PDB file as gemmi writes it, atoms N, CA and C in Angstrom:
CRYST1    1.000    1.000    1.000  90.00  90.00  90.00 P 1                      
ATOM      1  N   UNK A   1       6.963  10.133  13.681  1.00  0.00           N  
ATOM      2  CA  UNK A   1       7.347   8.706  13.059  1.00  0.00           C  
ATOM      3  C   UNK A   1       7.729   7.960  14.394  1.00  0.00           C  
ATOM      4  N   UNK A   2       7.407   6.639  14.305  1.00  0.00           N  
ATOM      5  CA  UNK A   2       7.658   5.685  15.385  1.00  0.00           C  
ATOM      6  C   UNK A   2       8.708   5.048  14.872  1.00  0.00           C  
ATOM      7  N   UNK A   3      10.002   5.061  15.847  1.00  0.00           N  
ATOM      8  CA  UNK A   3      11.076   4.321  15.276  1.00  0.00           C  
ATOM      9  C   UNK A   3      11.236   3.067  16.237  1.00  0.00           C  
ATOM     10  N   UNK A   4      10.579   2.787  17.295  1.00  0.00           N  
ATOM     11  CA  UNK A   4      10.643   1.595  18.119  1.00  0.00           C  
ATOM     12  C   UNK A   4       9.353   1.465  18.984  1.00  0.00           C  
ATOM     13  N   UNK A   5       9.151   0.220  19.184  1.00  0.00           N  
ATOM     14  CA  UNK A   5       7.993  -0.285  20.115  1.00  0.00           C  
ATOM     15  C   UNK A   5       8.714  -1.072  21.326  1.00  0.00           C  
ATOM     16  N   UNK A   6       8.343  -1.001  22.433  1.00  0.00           N  
ATOM     17  CA  UNK A   6       8.453  -1.870  23.531  1.00  0.00           C  
ATOM     18  C   UNK A   6       7.463  -2.766  23.759  1.00  0.00           C  
ATOM     19  N   UNK A   7       7.892  -3.979  23.654  1.00  0.00           N  
ATOM     20  CA  UNK A   7       6.927  -5.140  24.135  1.00  0.00           C  
ATOM     21  C   UNK A   7       7.514  -5.935  25.281  1.00  0.00           C  
ATOM     22  N   UNK A   8       6.330  -6.218  26.260  1.00  0.00           N  
ATOM     23  CA  UNK A   8       6.735  -6.988  27.313  1.00  0.00           C  
ATOM     24  C   UNK A   8       5.859  -8.324  27.194  1.00  0.00           C  
ATOM     25  N   UNK A   9       6.971  -9.305  27.337  1.00  0.00           N  
ATOM     26  CA  UNK A   9       6.159 -10.629  27.322  1.00  0.00           C  
ATOM     27  C   UNK A   9       6.147 -11.342  28.682  1.00  0.00           C  
ATOM     28  N   UNK A  10       5.161 -11.879  28.994  1.00  0.00           N  
ATOM     29  CA  UNK A  10       5.000 -12.722  30.323  1.00  0.00           C  
ATOM     30  C   UNK A  10       4.537 -14.013  30.043  1.00  0.00           C  
ATOM     31  N   UNK A  11       5.823 -14.870  29.945  1.00  0.00           N  
ATOM     32  CA  UNK A  11       5.517 -16.280  29.648  1.00  0.00           C  
ATOM     33  C   UNK A  11       5.288 -17.138  30.963  1.00  0.00           C  
ATOM     34  N   UNK A  12       4.446 -18.234  30.379  1.00  0.00           N  
ATOM     35  CA  UNK A  12       4.271 -18.947  31.662  1.00  0.00           C  
ATOM     36  C   UNK A  12       5.457 -19.957  31.942  1.00  0.00           C  
ATOM     37  N   UNK A  13       5.391 -20.948  33.093  1.00  0.00           N  
ATOM     38  CA  UNK A  13       6.700 -21.567  33.292  1.00  0.00           C  
ATOM     39  C   UNK A  13       7.062 -22.457  32.098  1.00  0.00           C  
ATOM     40  N   UNK A  14       6.342 -23.128  31.374  1.00  0.00           N  
ATOM     41  CA  UNK A  14       6.720 -23.960  30.271  1.00  0.00           C  
ATOM     42  C   UNK A  14       7.430 -22.991  29.100  1.00  0.00           C  
ATOM     43  N   UNK A  15       6.744 -21.875  28.826  1.00  0.00           N  
ATOM     44  CA  UNK A  15       7.344 -21.003  27.856  1.00  0.00           C  
ATOM     45  C   UNK A  15       8.664 -20.412  28.372  1.00  0.00           C  
ATOM     46  N   UNK A  16       8.763 -20.031  29.573  1.00  0.00           N  
ATOM     47  CA  UNK A  16      10.110 -19.693  30.146  1.00  0.00           C  
ATOM     48  C   UNK A  16      11.051 -20.743  30.171  1.00  0.00           C  
ATOM     49  N   UNK A  17      10.815 -21.965  30.205  1.00  0.00           N  
ATOM     50  CA  UNK A  17      11.845 -22.925  30.043  1.00  0.00           C  
ATOM     51  C   UNK A  17      12.274 -23.192  28.706  1.00  0.00           C  
ATOM     52  N   UNK A  18      11.335 -23.048  27.737  1.00  0.00           N  
ATOM     53  CA  UNK A  18      11.818 -23.197  26.327  1.00  0.00           C  
ATOM     54  C   UNK A  18      12.583 -21.892  25.808  1.00  0.00           C  
ATOM     55  N   UNK A  19      12.295 -20.794  26.346  1.00  0.00           N  
ATOM     56  CA  UNK A  19      13.139 -19.556  26.026  1.00  0.00           C  
ATOM     57  C   UNK A  19      14.424 -19.659  26.615  1.00  0.00           C  
ATOM     58  N   UNK A  20      14.817 -20.063  27.863  1.00  0.00           N  
ATOM     59  CA  UNK A  20      16.201 -20.411  28.285  1.00  0.00           C  
ATOM     60  C   UNK A  20      16.914 -21.693  27.711  1.00  0.00           C  
ATOM     61  N   UNK A  21      15.904 -22.466  27.018  1.00  0.00           N  
ATOM     62  CA  UNK A  21      16.820 -23.514  26.318  1.00  0.00           C  
ATOM     63  C   UNK A  21      17.218 -23.103  24.868  1.00  0.00           C  
ATOM     64  N   UNK A  22      16.561 -22.222  24.481  1.00  0.00           N  
ATOM     65  CA  UNK A  22      16.810 -21.505  23.126  1.00  0.00           C  
ATOM     66  C   UNK A  22      17.942 -20.485  23.376  1.00  0.00           C  
ATOM     67  N   UNK A  23      18.056 -19.911  24.525  1.00  0.00           N  
ATOM     68  CA  UNK A  23      19.256 -19.110  24.879  1.00  0.00           C  
ATOM     69  C   UNK A  23      20.417 -19.825  24.964  1.00  0.00           C  
ATOM     70  N   UNK A  24      20.459 -20.986  25.705  1.00  0.00           N  
ATOM     71  CA  UNK A  24      21.466 -21.834  25.810  1.00  0.00           C  
ATOM     72  C   UNK A  24      22.142 -22.390  24.837  1.00  0.00           C  
ATOM     73  N   UNK A  25      21.287 -22.922  23.681  1.00  0.00           N  
ATOM     74  CA  UNK A  25      21.475 -23.512  22.571  1.00  0.00           C  
ATOM     75  C   UNK A  25      22.306 -22.320  21.700  1.00  0.00           C  
ATOM     76  N   UNK A  26      21.751 -21.162  21.671  1.00  0.00           N  
ATOM     77  CA  UNK A  26      22.282 -20.120  20.909  1.00  0.00           C  
ATOM     78  C   UNK A  26      23.869 -19.670  21.337  1.00  0.00           C  
ATOM     79  N   UNK A  27      23.903 -19.912  22.778  1.00  0.00           N  
ATOM     80  CA  UNK A  27      25.019 -19.471  23.388  1.00  0.00           C  
ATOM     81  C   UNK A  27      26.208 -20.585  22.963  1.00  0.00           C  
ATOM     82  N   UNK A  28      25.707 -21.708  23.227  1.00  0.00           N  
ATOM     83  CA  UNK A  28      26.820 -22.923  22.720  1.00  0.00           C  
ATOM     84  C   UNK A  28      27.048 -22.861  21.306  1.00  0.00           C  
ATOM     85  N   UNK A  29      26.404 -22.591  20.456  1.00  0.00           N  
ATOM     86  CA  UNK A  29      26.710 -22.371  19.018  1.00  0.00           C  
ATOM     87  C   UNK A  29      27.539 -21.363  18.661  1.00  0.00           C  
ATOM     88  N   UNK A  30      27.361 -20.272  19.298  1.00  0.00           N  
ATOM     89  CA  UNK A  30      28.061 -19.047  19.149  1.00  0.00           C  
ATOM     90  C   UNK A  30      29.525 -19.376  19.720  1.00  0.00           C  
ATOM     91  N   UNK A  31      29.710 -19.883  20.806  1.00  0.00           N  
ATOM     92  CA  UNK A  31      31.083 -20.289  21.362  1.00  0.00           C  
ATOM     93  C   UNK A  31      31.786 -21.245  20.790  1.00  0.00           C  
ATOM     94  N   UNK A  32      30.920 -22.304  20.101  1.00  0.00           N  
ATOM     95  CA  UNK A  32      31.730 -23.322  19.367  1.00  0.00           C  
ATOM     96  C   UNK A  32      31.976 -22.821  18.154  1.00  0.00           C  
ATOM     97  N   UNK A  33      31.443 -21.831  17.638  1.00  0.00           N  
ATOM     98  CA  UNK A  33      31.820 -21.212  16.333  1.00  0.00           C  
ATOM     99  C   UNK A  33      33.073 -20.315  16.138  1.00  0.00           C  
ATOM    100  N   UNK A  34      33.010 -19.539  17.631  1.00  0.00           N  
ATOM    101  CA  UNK A  34      34.102 -18.703  17.900  1.00  0.00           C  
ATOM    102  C   UNK A  34      35.454 -19.517  18.118  1.00  0.00           C  
ATOM    103  N   UNK A  35      35.258 -20.625  18.772  1.00  0.00           N  
ATOM    104  CA  UNK A  35      36.496 -21.483  19.131  1.00  0.00           C  
ATOM    105  C   UNK A  35      37.112 -21.953  17.689  1.00  0.00           C  
ATOM    106  N   UNK A  36      35.918 -22.376  16.718  1.00  0.00           N  
ATOM    107  CA  UNK A  36      36.492 -22.970  15.402  1.00  0.00           C  
ATOM    108  C   UNK A  36      37.370 -22.016  14.615  1.00  0.00           C  
ATOM    109  N   UNK A  37      36.799 -20.710  14.675  1.00  0.00           N  
ATOM    110  CA  UNK A  37      37.380 -19.597  13.963  1.00  0.00           C  
ATOM    111  C   UNK A  37      38.746 -19.209  14.400  1.00  0.00           C  
ATOM    112  N   UNK A  38      38.841 -19.139  15.904  1.00  0.00           N  
ATOM    113  CA  UNK A  38      40.045 -18.918  16.713  1.00  0.00           C  
ATOM    114  C   UNK A  38      41.159 -19.924  16.135  1.00  0.00           C  
ATOM    115  N   UNK A  39      40.570 -21.096  16.385  1.00  0.00           N  
ATOM    116  CA  UNK A  39      41.604 -22.432  16.199  1.00  0.00           C  
ATOM    117  C   UNK A  39      41.880 -22.233  14.503  1.00  0.00           C  
ATOM    118  N   UNK A  40      41.367 -22.026  13.580  1.00  0.00           N  
ATOM    119  CA  UNK A  40      41.658 -21.636  12.484  1.00  0.00           C  
ATOM    120  C   UNK A  40      42.548 -20.561  12.004  1.00  0.00           C  
ATOM    121  N   UNK A  41      42.303 -19.509  12.776  1.00  0.00           N  
ATOM    122  CA  UNK A  41      43.072 -18.437  12.549  1.00  0.00           C  
ATOM    123  C   UNK A  41      44.733 -18.519  13.118  1.00  0.00           C  
ATOM    124  N   UNK A  42      44.609 -19.342  14.292  1.00  0.00           N  
ATOM    125  CA  UNK A  42      45.950 -19.690  14.698  1.00  0.00           C  
ATOM    126  C   UNK A  42      46.750 -20.580  13.835  1.00  0.00           C  
ATOM    127  N   UNK A  43      46.049 -21.250  13.182  1.00  0.00           N  
ATOM    128  CA  UNK A  43      46.698 -22.253  12.248  1.00  0.00           C  
ATOM    129  C   UNK A  43      47.107 -21.766  10.848  1.00  0.00           C  
ATOM    130  N   UNK A  44      46.729 -20.178  10.714  1.00  0.00           N  
ATOM    131  CA  UNK A  44      47.064 -19.428   9.701  1.00  0.00           C  
ATOM    132  C   UNK A  44      45.910 -19.670   8.524  1.00  0.00           C  
ATOM    133  N   UNK A  45      44.892 -20.102   8.700  1.00  0.00           N  
ATOM    134  CA  UNK A  45      43.729 -20.349   8.094  1.00  0.00           C  
ATOM    135  C   UNK A  45      43.171 -18.909   7.636  1.00  0.00           C  
ATOM    136  N   UNK A  46      42.128 -18.907   6.993  1.00  0.00           N  
ATOM    137  CA  UNK A  46      41.284 -17.655   6.463  1.00  0.00           C  
ATOM    138  C   UNK A  46      39.919 -17.853   7.273  1.00  0.00           C  
ATOM    139  N   UNK A  47      39.394 -16.999   7.196  1.00  0.00           N  
ATOM    140  CA  UNK A  47      37.770 -17.054   7.710  1.00  0.00           C  
ATOM    141  C   UNK A  47      37.039 -18.076   7.253  1.00  0.00           C  
ATOM    142  N   UNK A  48      36.386 -18.882   8.103  1.00  0.00           N  
ATOM    143  CA  UNK A  48      35.541 -19.883   7.704  1.00  0.00           C  
ATOM    144  C   UNK A  48      34.156 -19.359   7.341  1.00  0.00           C  
ATOM    145  N   UNK A  49      33.702 -19.664   6.062  1.00  0.00           N  
ATOM    146  CA  UNK A  49      32.273 -19.102   5.656  1.00  0.00           C  
ATOM    147  C   UNK A  49      31.019 -19.680   6.616  1.00  0.00           C  
ATOM    148  N   UNK A  50      29.998 -19.149   6.744  1.00  0.00           N  
ATOM    149  CA  UNK A  50      28.856 -19.482   7.452  1.00  0.00           C  
ATOM    150  C   UNK A  50      28.583 -20.970   6.849  1.00  0.00           C  
ATOM    151  N   UNK A  51      28.215 -21.073   5.595  1.00  0.00           N  
ATOM    152  CA  UNK A  51      27.960 -22.537   5.055  1.00  0.00           C  
ATOM    153  C   UNK A  51      28.704 -23.573   5.385  1.00  0.00           C  
ATOM    154  N   UNK A  52      29.848 -23.394   5.473  1.00  0.00           N  
ATOM    155  CA  UNK A  52      31.028 -24.344   5.657  1.00  0.00           C  
ATOM    156  C   UNK A  52      30.856 -24.714   7.144  1.00  0.00           C  
ATOM    157  N   UNK A  53      30.615 -23.924   7.997  1.00  0.00           N  
ATOM    158  CA  UNK A  53      30.498 -24.323   9.475  1.00  0.00           C  
ATOM    159  C   UNK A  53      29.127 -25.082   9.593  1.00  0.00           C  
ATOM    160  N   UNK A  54      28.281 -24.489   8.914  1.00  0.00           N  
ATOM    161  CA  UNK A  54      26.717 -25.387   8.958  1.00  0.00           C  
ATOM    162  C   UNK A  54      26.888 -26.932   8.554  1.00  0.00           C  
ATOM    163  N   UNK A  55      27.779 -27.097   7.706  1.00  0.00           N  
ATOM    164  CA  UNK A  55      27.912 -28.449   7.149  1.00  0.00           C  
ATOM    165  C   UNK A  55      28.553 -29.253   8.333  1.00  0.00           C  
TER     166      UNK A  55                                                      
END                                                                             
């Protein structure tokens, strides 16, 4: 039974730049969401649902 496969990608320069941009965007959104949740928790609020954050 195969449980996992390792794959290695070798991007060119343009692809590598796009990958790093995607990582930066994901990190920014994660930190923004975490800050909103922590601020809401400090003010006595409940967990903010994903759909509400996306609005």
